[in-house]
N, C-alpha and C positions, 0 to 999 in steps of 0.2 A: 721493623721490630720495635716493640715498646717494652718498657719496664713498668709493670702494674703492681702497685704495693697496696695490699689490704691490711687492715688492722681488725682483728676479731677479739672480743673480750668474752670469756666464759663466765656465765652467771646463771641465776635461776629466775623464775617468774611464774606466771599463771596464764592459762588460756581458758576460754569459755566455749563449751561445745553445746550445740542445740540438742534438746531432748524432744522437740516438736518439729514437724515439717512446715510450720506456719511462717510466713513472712508478713510483716516485719517480725524480727526475733522478739519473743516475749521474755523479759528479764527473769521472771519466775520459772521459766522453762529452759534454764541454762545450767550446765554442769561445769563448775569451776574445777580445773585440774592443774595440779602442781607440775612444773616442767623444768628442765634444764635447757640451755641453748647458748648460742653465740650472738652478740650484738656488735655493731660497728659497721664496717664496710670499706669502700674504696678510699684510700688515704692519698696516694700520689699516682700520677702518670708521668713517666720520664722526669722524675724529680720535681715536677710541678704539683704543688699541693692542691688537692681537690676538696678535702675536708680537714681544715686546720685543727678541729676539735679532737681529731684522732692522733695527734702528735703526743705520744706518751712521754717524750723527753722534755716537754715543756711543763714546768711546775704549775703554770696557771691552768692547765688542763686537768690536773689531778682531781680537783673537786668535781669536774664534769664526768670523769670516769667513775667516781664514787656514786654519782647520781644514777649511773647505768645499772647499779646493783639491783637485782630483782625485776629487771625489765625484759627478760628473755621471753621470746615467743617461738612458735614453730611455723615454718622452718627458719633457719638462719640465713643471713644475707647471701644473695647470689654472687658468685665469683665467676669472672669470665676473662677470656683473652683470645688471641689468635695464634696460629702456628708461627713460631719464632719468638713469641713474647716470653719474657721472664716474669713469672707470676710469683710474687713474694707475699707470704701471709705471716704477719707478726701476731703472736698469741699472747694475750694477757689473761691471767686467772684472777677474776674478781671474787671468786668463792660462791658458795651456796648458803647464804646466811639463814634462810627460812628453815632449812633442815639442819643447820649447823654442820654442814659437810665441808671438809677442807681438802678434798681430793686434788691431786694434780690433774692436769688436762693436756691433751695433745690435739693436733690437727692431722688427720690422715686423709690424703687426697686419693680417694678410692679409684683405682685403675690407672693412676699416673705412673709413668716410668721415672722413678726417683731412686736415689741412694738410700741405704738403710738409715743413715743418720737423720734424714728428713722425711722418713716414711710415717712417723707418728705412731708407731707401734711401740709402746713403752717397754715391753718385755725385752726388746732388742735395741732400745735406744734410751729415751728419757722422757720425763713429763715436766710440765711447767708448774712450779709451786704457786701458792696463793699470795697475792699482793697483800701484805699485812700492814705496812706503814705507809699511809698516803701522804706523808711529808717527804718521802723519798721516791725515786724512780722505781717502777715495778720490775720484778724479774720477768724477762720475756724470752721467747725463742722465735726466730724468724725462719720459716720454711720456704724452700725454693721449688717451684714446679717449672722446669724448662720445657715448654710445650713442644711436642713433636707431632702429635696426631690430633686432627680435628675430631669432634664428637661430643657426646654427652657423658659427663662424669658426675661424681658427687663427692662431698667431703664430710667427715664426721670425727668426733672424738673417739679414740681407741682405748682410752683408759676404762677398765671394767666395762668393756664394750657392750656386754649383754644388758647392763643397766643404763649406761649413759646414752646409748642410741635409743633405747626405749623411752628414755626421759626427754628426748628431743634434740640432741646435739648433732644436727646435720643440716646440710644445705646443698643447693645445686651448684655444679661447676661445669661450665660450657667452654669449649674451645672451637673457634671458627677457623676456616681456611684463611690464608692471607692472600693478598693480590698476587704475591710471588708464587705461592704454592698452586694457586689456580692457573696462573700462566704456564707453569711447568706441565700442567695437565691439559693445556691447549685452550683454556678458558680466559679470554681477555676482554677488556672494555675499551671501545674506541670512542673518543670524545665526539659528541654530536651524532654518533651512529648507533651506539648501543653495544650489547654484549655479543661476542663472537665465540664460536666453538670451532677450532681448527679452520679459522678464517671465514666461517659461514655465519651470517647474521642469525641470531636467535630472537625472533620476533615476539615470542611469548614471554621474554624476560624484560621487565621494566627497565627503562633507561636510568631510572633513579636507584636501581638496585646496587648494593655494595657487596663486598666479600661476605658480609653477615647475612646475605640471602642464600647462602649455600651451606648445606650441612657438612659436605665433604668436597674433596677435589674431584667432583664428578658433575657433569652438566645436568644429570637427571636428579640431582639432589637440591635443585633450586626450589625456593619457596617464597611466597609473598608475605606470610605471617608465620610466627612460631609461638608455641606455647609449651611451657614446662609443666608436666604433671608428676609431681613428686608424691608418691604413694607411701603411706605408713599406717600403722595400727597401734592402738592404745588399750592397755588393760588398766583401767582406772584404779583397780585394787593395788596394783604395783606402785602407781604414782602416789596413792594415799599412804602406802606403807613407807615409801621413801620420805615423804613429808613428815610423817609421825615418828621417824627413826626406827621403823620396824625392820623385819628381816624377811622380805618376800623371797620365796624360792622360785627362780625363773622357770623351772620345769612345770610350774602350775600356771604358766602364762595362758590366758584366755581373753583375748581382746573383746571389748564391748563397744568400741568406736573405731571407725575406719576413716582415714583422712586423705584428702587431696590438697596438697600444698598447705598442710596444717589445719584444714577446716573440713567439716562434715556438711553434707547437704542439709538444709538449703543455703548455708553460709557460702557454699561454693559458687553461688550465683551473684554474690556481692563483690564489689571492688576490693582488691586485696590491700590490707593496710600497709604492706611493705613496698607497694608500688610507688615509685617516685612521682611526685606531683609534676604536672606540666610546667616547664620552665624552671625546674629545680637545678638544672645544670646540664650543659651539652655533653660534658665528659662522663656523665653517669650512664652506664649501659642501659639501653632501652629494654633489655630482656627482663622479665619479671615473673611473678608467681600467679598472674591472673588465670583462673581456671574456667571461666565462662568464655568459650571460644566463639568469636563473632567475626564472620567472614562474608564476603560477597560471592555469589554464584560465579564460578569460573576461576576463583583464586585457588592457589596451591597453599596448603598449610601443613606445618610440621608439628607433630606432637613428640616432645622429648620426654619419654616415659622413664621414670626413675623409681625403683622399688627399694625404699629404705625400711620397709616393714619386715616382719619375721615370717610372713606367710606368702605363698605363691598367689599372684593376682592374675586371674583370667580377665584381661581388660577388653571389654566388648564395645564396639562402636556401631551404632545404628546407621543405616542409610547408605553406607559406602563400604567398599573394600579398600584397605590401605596397602601401600607398598612399604616393605621393610627396607629402608635405605642404609641402615646401620644397626649394629648391636655392640654394646660395650666399647664404644668409641672406635669401632672398625667398620669401614664401609662394607656393605653386603657383597660377597663374591659374585652374586648373580648379576650385579651391575656390569662387571668386567666381562663375564661370560656372555651376557646378552649382547654387549657391543661387539665382541669378537665374532659372534655368530651372525652379526648384522640383523638382529631381531628388532622389531619396531614396537612402539607403545609399551604395553605391559608384558609383552611376550618374554618368557624366560625369567621374569622377576619374581621374587618372593612376595606373594599377596595373601591377604587374609582379612577376616573381620573380627577375630579374637586373638590377642597376643598374650601368651602365657609368660608372665614376667616373674622370675624367681627373685628371692631376696638378694640384693646386691647387684642386680642386673639393670642395664639400661637398654632401651630400644628407641630408635628414631623411625617414626611412622609418618609417611608422607601421604597426604590425601588431596585429591582434586575435588573441589566442590562442584561436581558436575551438575549441569542443568537438567532437571528431571521433567521439565515441562513437556518435551516432545512425547514422552511415554504416558504421563499421568494427568496433565492439566485438563485435557478434554473430558476425561471421565469425571474428575473431581468437580469441575465447574459446570459442565453441560450434560454429562451422562453419555453412555454409549452402549451398544450391543443390547439394547432394550432394558438396560439397567439405569435407574434414576441416578442423578449426580450425587456425589458424596455431600455436596453442599445441601441439596434438598433433603437427603437422609438426616443430616445433622440438624436442620431446621425442625424436622419432626421430633427428633430426640429432645431438642431444646424446649419445645412446647410441653413435652411430657415431664422432663426433669432437667432444668437448666444447670443443675449441679453436675450433670454427667458430661458437660462440655468444659474442658479444662481452660482456666484462665492462666496463661503462661506469662511469667515475668520476663520482660525483655531487657536487653543490655543497653546501657548500664542500669543495674538495679539501684534506684534511688530510694533509700529507706524512707525519706520524708515524703516522697511522692512516687509510689511504686506504679510503673506503667505495665499494664498487662494487655494481652491480646488473645482472642480465641478465633477459631476458624469460621465460626458463624459470622463474626464481625468481618473477617476478611472476605467471606463469600458475599456479604451485603454491599461491599464497596463497588462503585461503578468501575467497570473494567478498564476504562481509559485513564482513570486516576490511580488505580491500583491493579496489580496483575491478577488479583483474585487467587493468588498462589503463594505469595511471599508475605512475611517471612516464613521460612521453614525451620522447624526445631527438631534436633536429633539428640537423644540422650546417649551418653557413654558412661560405662559403669563397670564395677566389679561384678562378674557374672556368677560368683558365689553369692547368690542374691540375699542371703541372710546378712551379708556384709554391706548391703545397701539399707542398713538400719542404724539408728542411734540408740544403743542399749535396748534393741529389740523393737523400736518404733520405726515403722516404715511410712514414707521413704526417708532415707537419710544416708549417712555413710559416704562411700566412694561412688558418688553420682554427680554428674554435672551435665551441662547442655552445650550443644553446638547450634548457634543461630546463623542461618544463611539468608542474606538479603538478596534482592533482585540485582542483576548486573547493572552497571552504570546506565546503560541505554536500555530502557524498558519499552518494548514494543506494545502497541495497543492491539490486543488480540480480539478477534471476533470468533464466532462459532466455527470450529473446524469442520 
């Protein structure tokens, strides 16, 4: 059990959204949007300071907090813990000086089992007033989340929720199983041996895996990598009205930008600015808001879907069917039913290729990056059934119109030197140096396809990619 103490400061700021699908982003084709949000992050773990700048009781930090005014972005910092942890969040209200707004603010941990006094709903509890005198300590409130259930949550301000959430006051909240809770479910780790389930070695689970490689206290919720996909929508007229001191009527809400982790495509392909730099501190959680999914063939990856928008999102993933291992921080009942019926593989589990995610809902989608070479490589590279190979077909297309062959930005997208690849190039590689098949790219997006635009410009909006590379050991293929 750990005590994790976060400090979040409410303030305003600006984000820039692309109005063109081009990379690198063109400065003249960006839309500046006024937002609210929280800044800050992890302060202490078990009373050991992680970031001393977040100590609001230290007068030498008062100017540092003042410098945070106007620096809010979307989304707000990630908050995480494990079952049994006590997660504290201290809220400071720096105010919204751009618009001259002096509202109180709260932190509501959406889906958490908490008492009314720490629920963050001001109509039944209280709000935190604005810090007015920076020569004195700020008024604060510290919320407690006594974690009980693993899963994907969110947090947001609940003051004037219709406006403050639209303006961007939200972030991801993740609770992992603990080693103790896993052991109670029969999942244990043996030094030098690996992971066991009810005493049986689980060879597919990496020996280096930790409790943070499980979504729930269930052996089938294991994953190699995880990604948070926090979905939201923006009506820029509403944001402009708040900035100008207007009186926007929420019933007129009509979004023109749709976001994944606070960004619209093609920005979703770029490294996320809130991701901690390598070596920035071992105590900082590795979970982040990266939206470009990059995995190896054969890996299991978890998508933590969070809908903070005001519209239902039909989230569609190309290439695979996912398994729903959890919803709203509760493991899927089909996991237990399947085990009791002694079913194997995907039998009896909830599967799909589109998840319909309502506002305020979370889904945990588990995907295995299956190897598609046995079914498709021979046709793509060599041709079969008297049909020319796809590589040969693309070479002919390339001669007629090279622009018809997509140049796909690869991960990581380096703005100063963007690396791209297309399948004509892949096909031309010698097969012993390259598999002639990898990398593979799969889009995932909002299937209300007008929401894959930026103010009507396609492609944009809630769209990003999954890149799958070859397995570690790449065989040298010959014609099958």
